[in-house]
C-alpha positions in Angstrom: -11.4 -60.2 -59.0 -14.0 -56.5 -59.1 -17.7 -57.5 -59.4 -17.9 -57.6 -63.6 -20.0 -54.0 -62.7 -17.3 -51.7 -62.0 -15.6 -52.9 -64.9 -17.7 -50.8 -66.1 -16.6 -47.7 -63.9 -13.8 -46.6 -66.0 -14.6 -46.9 -68.8 -17.8 -45.1 -68.5 -16.0 -41.9 -66.1 -13.3 -41.3 -69.1 -16.5 -41.9 -71.7 -18.7 -39.1 -70.3 -16.2 -37.0 -68.6 -14.4 -37.0 -72.8 -18.1 -36.1 -74.1 -19.9 -37.5 -76.9 -17.8 -35.0 -79.5 -14.6 -37.2 -78.3 -16.2 -40.7 -77.0 -19.3 -41.1 -78.9 -22.0 -43.1 -78.2 -21.5 -46.6 -79.8 -17.8 -46.4 -79.4 -18.5 -45.8 -75.5 -20.8 -48.7 -75.5 -17.5 -50.4 -76.5 -15.9 -49.5 -74.1 -18.0 -50.8 -71.0 -18.0 -53.9 -73.2 -14.6 -54.7 -73.9 -13.8 -53.6 -70.1 -15.7 -57.0 -68.8 -14.7 -58.9 -72.3 -12.1 -60.5 -70.9 -13.6 -62.1 -67.9 -15.3 -64.3 -70.8 -12.1 -66.5 -69.5 -14.3 -68.2 -67.0 -16.4 -70.5 -69.5 -12.5 -71.5 -68.6 -13.5 -72.7 -66.1 -16.3 -75.3 -67.3 -14.4 -76.9 -70.1 -11.7 -77.6 -67.5 -9.1 -75.7 -67.9 -6.9 -75.1 -65.1 -7.5 -71.9 -63.5 -3.2 -71.2 -63.5 -2.8 -72.3 -67.0 -2.5 -70.2 -70.5 -5.9 -70.7 -70.9 -6.8 -70.1 -67.8 -8.8 -66.8 -65.7 -7.0 -63.9 -66.0 -4.1 -66.0 -68.3 -4.2 -64.6 -72.2 -7.7 -63.1 -71.8 -6.0 -60.2 -69.5 -3.2 -60.1 -71.6 -1.3 -56.9 -72.9 -1.5 -58.2 -76.2 -5.3 -59.4 -76.2 -6.2 -55.9 -75.7 -3.8 -54.6 -78.2 -5.7 -57.3 -81.1 -9.0 -56.8 -79.7 -8.6 -52.7 -79.9 -7.0 -53.1 -83.3 -9.9 -55.0 -84.5 -12.4 -53.4 -82.9 -11.8 -49.6 -84.0 -11.2 -51.1 -87.5 -14.9 -52.4 -87.8 -15.8 -49.1 -85.8 -15.4 -46.7 -88.4 -18.2 -48.4 -90.1 -19.9 -45.6 -87.4 -17.5 -42.7 -88.0 -16.0 -43.2 -85.3 -11.8 -41.8 -85.8 -10.1 -45.0 -85.7 -7.4 -43.7 -83.2 -9.9 -43.4 -80.2 -11.2 -45.9 -81.2 -8.1 -48.0 -80.9 -7.2 -45.7 -77.8 -10.5 -45.4 -75.6 -10.8 -49.3 -76.4 -6.8 -50.9 -75.4 -7.6 -48.2 -71.5 -11.4 -50.0 -71.5 -9.7 -53.5 -71.6 -6.2 -52.8 -70.0 -8.0 -51.2 -66.9 -9.8 -54.5 -66.4 -6.7 -56.4 -65.8 -5.0 -53.7 -64.3 -8.1 -53.0 -61.8 -8.0 -57.4 -60.9 -3.9 -56.9 -60.6 -5.3 -55.2 -57.3 -7.5 -57.5 -56.0 -6.3 -58.8 -52.9 -7.4 -62.9 -54.1 -6.6 -65.1 -57.3 -3.7 -66.1 -58.8 -3.2 -62.9 -60.3 -3.1 -61.8 -63.9 -0.7 -62.6 -67.0 0.5 -59.4 -68.2 2.9 -60.0 -70.1 1.9 -63.6 -71.7 2.3 -65.2 -74.4 6.6 -63.7 -73.8 5.5 -64.8 -70.2 3.3 -66.8 -68.0 4.3 -64.8 -65.0 0.9 -63.7 -62.8 1.2 -60.1 -61.5 -0.1 -58.3 -59.2 -0.1 -54.5 -58.0 1.7 -52.8 -55.9 -1.5 -52.6 -53.5 -4.1 -55.1 -53.4 -6.3 -52.5 -52.4 -10.4 -54.2 -53.9 -11.3 -57.4 -52.1 -11.4 -60.2 -54.5 -15.0 -60.6 -55.3 -16.8 -64.7 -54.8 -17.6 -66.4 -57.9 -21.3 -67.6 -56.2 -24.0 -65.5 -55.6 -24.2 -66.7 -52.5 -21.0 -66.0 -50.7 -21.9 -62.6 -52.1 -24.7 -62.1 -50.7 -23.3 -61.9 -47.4 -21.1 -60.3 -45.6 -18.3 -60.9 -47.7 -20.1 -59.9 -50.8 -20.7 -56.4 -48.9 -17.1 -55.6 -47.8 -16.0 -56.4 -51.7 -18.4 -53.8 -52.9 -17.2 -51.0 -50.0 -14.2 -51.6 -51.0 -14.6 -50.9 -54.6 -16.7 -47.7 -53.5 -13.8 -46.2 -52.2 -11.7 -48.1 -54.8 -13.1 -47.5 -57.9 -16.5 -46.2 -58.3 -15.1 -43.0 -56.8 -11.2 -42.1 -58.0 -13.6 -42.9 -61.3 -16.2 -40.6 -60.6 -13.0 -37.2 -59.5 -11.9 -38.7 -62.7 -14.7 -38.6 -65.1 -15.4 -34.7 -63.3 -11.9 -33.0 -64.5 -12.6 -34.7 -67.6 -15.7 -32.6 -67.6 -14.7 -30.0 -65.9 -11.5 -30.3 -68.2 -13.2 -29.8 -71.3 -15.2 -26.9 -70.5 -12.5 -24.7 -69.0 -11.3 -25.9 -72.4 -14.5 -24.5 -74.4 -14.7 -21.6 -72.3 -10.6 -20.1 -73.1 -11.4 -21.0 -76.4 -14.8 -19.1 -77.3 -13.2 -15.9 -75.2 -10.3 -16.3 -77.0 -11.6 -16.1 -80.7 -14.3 -13.3 -78.8 -11.4 -11.4 -78.4 -9.8 -11.1 -81.3 -9.9 -8.5 -83.6 
């Protein structure tokens, strides 16, 4: 799996790139939290749940069905913050699914149960370009940890920053176009 911090990159880039009018602060915070939520399944290790089990690491909590359920519930709760339901739903679904897709791009583990409960098959992306992060702090504080961070920088953080910049630039371009169009009316 990528490091916990790297799972934040994608919703942060998209949320900040789209701006506060589309992704207000409470929604951005929920999207960031949602992007790490699937990894709460590591508690299963302490409970004796096998890694490859449906309830194990990268199992049901990494599925599209789980992402849909969490996004539906959270979007409904966020309505009390005056955030449009559809905006919340799609942003949170994107944040949750981004977690599973990043995990599928790692060089280790047993894959991701994207289609649970319909299939327990664990999937990997066609290209595994993100070095899998060690779970122990001592192993992370080594050359292995540096290799993981570098792969995350090149494969996640830099593309996320580029995406956020493109969204920000596109948003500004649209605003300029709209204001110029309005001012040119008779």
